[in-house]
Structure formats: C-alpha cells, structure tokens
N, C-alpha and C positions, 0 to 999 in steps of 0.2 A: 718126817714127819713126828709129831708130838705123838703118845700111845695113852692109849684110853685110860684115867684112873691115876697119872701121873699131877698131881700137885705140887707146884716148888711157885719160892718167893715174887713176888712182880717186883719187881726193883734190888734186888738184891738186901733183904735185912736178915738175914739167919746168922745169928753165931755157932758154929762149930770149929771145937780144937783152939776158942780163944785165947787161954792161955800160957807168954810169952816165958814166961822159964827155961822151954827146950829150945827156943831160938839159939843159932847160930846166929854170932854177931857178925860183918859182912864190912872191908869200907872200898870205898869209891868206884874203882871201876872194873870192881876185880872179886871173884866170892876166897877169899885167901888162904883159909878153910878146906873147900874142897870144890877149888879152880874147875875140877870137869862137871861140876853140881850145877844147873839153874834153879835155884830156888822160889819157887811162885806162890806169891797168895794171890786169891781166889776167892770166891764164898761157895761152892757144891752145895748152891741151889736153886740159880737164876737157872730157872729154863728159856730156852736150851744154847743157852754160851754155858752155865757153868754147872752141873750135875750132878744126882748120883742116880747110872738105869736105874729103874724100879728089880728089872729082871737077875743084873750080877752085883748089882751095888758100889760098880764103878765108879769113879768121879771118869765124867767126858763130857760133852759141850762142842760149839764153835771153841768159842777162845777157847777150850781147855785144846782140843784136837789140833788150830794153830801152834800153839804154845810146842804141844810132841810134835807139835815139824818141824817147827824153826827151832827147838832144841838136840833136832836128828843134823841137821843141815849144819851144825856149830858144833858138832861132833861132845853133845853132851849129854848128860842125864839131866830127867828132870825129876823136881818132888816140888809136890803141890801143900802148901798151909790153908786151911777153908777160915778161912775169917771173913765178921762182918763187913762193912766200906768200912768203915771207920776203921777198923784191925789192918786192912790191906791198904787205907795211906798210909796210916803209919808206919808196917811192917819197909812200906819202903824207901820211905822220907831215912828212916831214921837203919837204913840198914840192916835188916832181918831178914830180909827178898830181894832177891836181884827186882823181881819186876811185876806188875798187880796186871792178870785180863781177867776183866768182868764186864765187859759191855762197857768202859770208861773213851769219855768223851772225850776226844779232841778241844778242851774250851780255853780260852781264855786266861781263864781262871789255874786251873791245873797245868797250861807248861810255864806259868811263872815262878812256879812249887814242883813240878816234874819234870823228864824229857818225853816225848809220846813217840811213836814209832809212827811210819807210815802206818796207813787208815787199813785196816783190814776187816771193816764193815759199814756200808755209808745207808744211814734209814735215814727218817721223818716222823714225827709224835700223832699221837692221837686220841682220842678220847672213850673209852667202854662207857656207852649205856645200858639204862633196861629196853629192849627190843618194842614194846609196847606201846609207852609214851615219849622215846627218849627224853625218859628222864625229864621232862619240862625242854632239855634242850634244844635248840635253832638257830643259834646266833651264840658268838663271841660276849651279846649283854647279858646270854641268858646266863649265865655261870654264876653272877653276882647272889647270893644269899645259899647256891646250892652246897651239899654236903660231898666235898671232895674228900678222897680216898688213895692214901700216900704216906708211905715212910716219911716222918720228921728229917727237916731239916734238907730234903732231896732240891730240887730244880724243877720239880712237877709240884709241888708244895708251896714252894717262893712264889710261883707262877699265880696257883691258884689263888691263894692271899692275896696277891696284885691283881687279881679280879675279884678282888669279893666276895669271895667262894667259903663258906666254915670247913676249917681242916680237921678229920678228920681220921689223925693220926696211927696206924700200927705197928705193929713191929715184933720181927719173927714169925712173920705168918704164913699161909701158904697159898696161892691162888683160890683158892674154894673159897675161903674168909671171906676175901678180896669178894670174888663173884658174885657173894650168896650175901652177902651187907646190901649189897646196887640193888641185887631182885630185887631184897627185902626193902628195900627204902629207907634205910639203916644209913648209908650212902646214896650218892648219887651220882657221881662220876668217878673213872680212874683214867689218871694222865700215865701214859706210857708211850715205851719205843712201841712204833706199829708192829712190826715185823713180832716182837714175845706178847703180844696184845691178839695180834691174829691166831695165833700158837693157843693161847688162852682162852679163844669164842669158841676155837674147835676142840675141844677139850671140855666142852662145860657141856655136862651132859640134859640138860634142861632146854638148850639151846632158846636161853631170855634176854641173852644181852646182845648189842650187836655196837658196831664201830663208824661214830657219823668222819662219812663221807666226802663232807664238805668242810669237815673242822681240819682236814690235815695242819700242823703248821710245824716249827724250826724255833727255835731260840737263836740267842747269842752263844748260850754256852755250850754247841752243842752240831750247828751245820758245817762241819770241816773231817764229822765223818766220826769215829770209837779205833780206839788203837790200846797197844798195851802202852805202861806207863813202866817209866823207871826215875831210876831216884838220880835227882840233879845233874850229881860230878862223874856221872858213868859211862862219860860221852862215847866212850870204845865200841860198850854196850850198845847201846843205840844204832853207834852204825852196822854192827855185826848184824846185829835181829832185821834192822833194813836192807840191809844185804839180800838177808835168810829171803824174809816177804816179799822183797822184787824175784826171789827166783823160784820163790812159788804162786809169786799172778804168772808167769812167764809160763809157768808149764803145767797149766793148768791146775796144781794140785792147790792150791786156794778157791778155783771156784768150783772144786765138785766138792769140797768139804762145807761150804754153803751151801752145796743144794740139799746133801743131804739133811742138814739141820734145822735149815730156812725151807727148803721146795723153792727158794729163789735165791740168785744170784747177786747178793747184800754185796762182791768186791767193788760194783760195780753202784754208779751216782743215779738212786729212784727218775723216774721221770713219770711225776706228780704232777695236780696241781697242789702245789700248797697256798691255805687258807691267808698266813696268818706268820711272818715272821718279829718276835717277839723278845723284847732285852728287859733281862729279867733284874728286877729290884734287888738293891743290899739290905732293905729294908725289911723285915721278916722278924715272926715272933715267936712262930709258932700253934697259934691258938686259931 
C-alpha cells in the first residue's frame, strides 16, 4: 500500500537523467556491448509502477520488480535509465534501451511501432473528482466544458478534448499538485488508470476527492492490458521475456508482486462494470 506523504506523478511525467550522451547503443536482437545486461527505460516517478522508495531512495515499483524478476530468470543483470515517456519510447526505438517498463498499454498503435510482452497488468480507467459536488459530473455529457487535468498528448487528454473538455496540461508535477488543483477548482477532474488513482486518493490527506464509480471506462488503446515494450527488431528478446513472464505467473510470483504494490491481483482481468469503451480520435491540438 502507499506510504503517507509519498507523492509521485500521475501518468509518467517527470524527466530524470534525460541526457542521452552516456547511453550505450545496441542493435536488433541483443545488447552487443554487455550481453549479460538488460537495459530498461522507466520513469522512476509513477507510483506504484516505477518510483523511488521515500526511505531508501531505491528505485522500486510493480513494473520495476517484475522486470527484475524477469532479468533474474534470464540470468541477466538489470540497469534502469530514468526518462520521461517520450524519452522511454525513443530509447527503445533507437536501441539505447532494450525495453521500457512503465505501465504501457498494449495498444494497436504501440504494437505497430514496438513489440510488446504478454500482459503483466490488467486494469481500466477512472475519473477523480471533488467529493463535495462530483465536480458537476454525473454522466459523460457533463464532461463538456469541464477542466481536464493531465499530461499533454496522453490518450487521457486526447479523449478529454474529444468529449469537449478544456485541457489543463501539466509537465513534471507530482500527485499533490494534480489533486490540490481539483480541490481548489482550478481543474475539475483527472482521467487515469483506476489502480493508480485509487492509491492517490488513499494518500490524499484531506480526503476531499473521490472516484466516480459509475463512469469506469476503457479505450481502443488500453483494453488489452499493460506490458513491457521491446524494440521492433528484437523478437528473440520478446520470446525470452514472455517465457520468463509465464514462469512468474505460473509459480505465483507475479501475483505476489501485484499484491505488494496494488493490494490487488492486477494480473487478472478485473470484474467491474465498464460504462463506456471509447475510440480515441486522431484529432488533437493539445488545447
């Protein structure tokens, strides 16, 4: 469960160590410089996926620990490179990292550009609003004209714009900024993964926010779960990772990691009522 006072970004926004000069270059199916090492791009800012423990400052989280377990199965050392989302995508695409692990949805668009592992997490999406008045949102038609908090360019902001909301974009801010702005009325809601938002709400000291329980949703970009992202030319690595993931699922190790970080077995598809499934439009101007 989350620790009181632990604030990290809702939706992978922070840039840490983004300089590319020190990265090693790889080609296609393996790391040719250090073949016994798995280079992993992640954020280090997204609780409980990839974050720094406030007591030890050690990088940890669900995706981080799953990757460490996979690397152990593959008899490889693991090295993490902390980047924002764009940096992670670029690192994998250009071969500066072998994989990226940061709550990445197995979406059709992503699968056209990268290889994806089998799912390591299943979830759905939700809206955080003010508890006092539900931010004036009772159903999907109420989204029009509301102020949507999120990171520019994410599917959540794309969908919000599609539904007629006014976008309030953030970069490199922590949960308390997001949540406090909803409380103050600077914004009206936050769209994000249900499990991430649930933990953020549980850590809110004011208990002034809620998740709308009749507006859970999925999109065409996230309905297949979340997985590990791999360079498009690295089919051998994809096969090795999937083999290790199957072993971790079969022996119960992945469920154990899930319960530690989510207090829920996110390796299984959730049994909840989904209000809507949206197809996200390509039209987006970021405003």
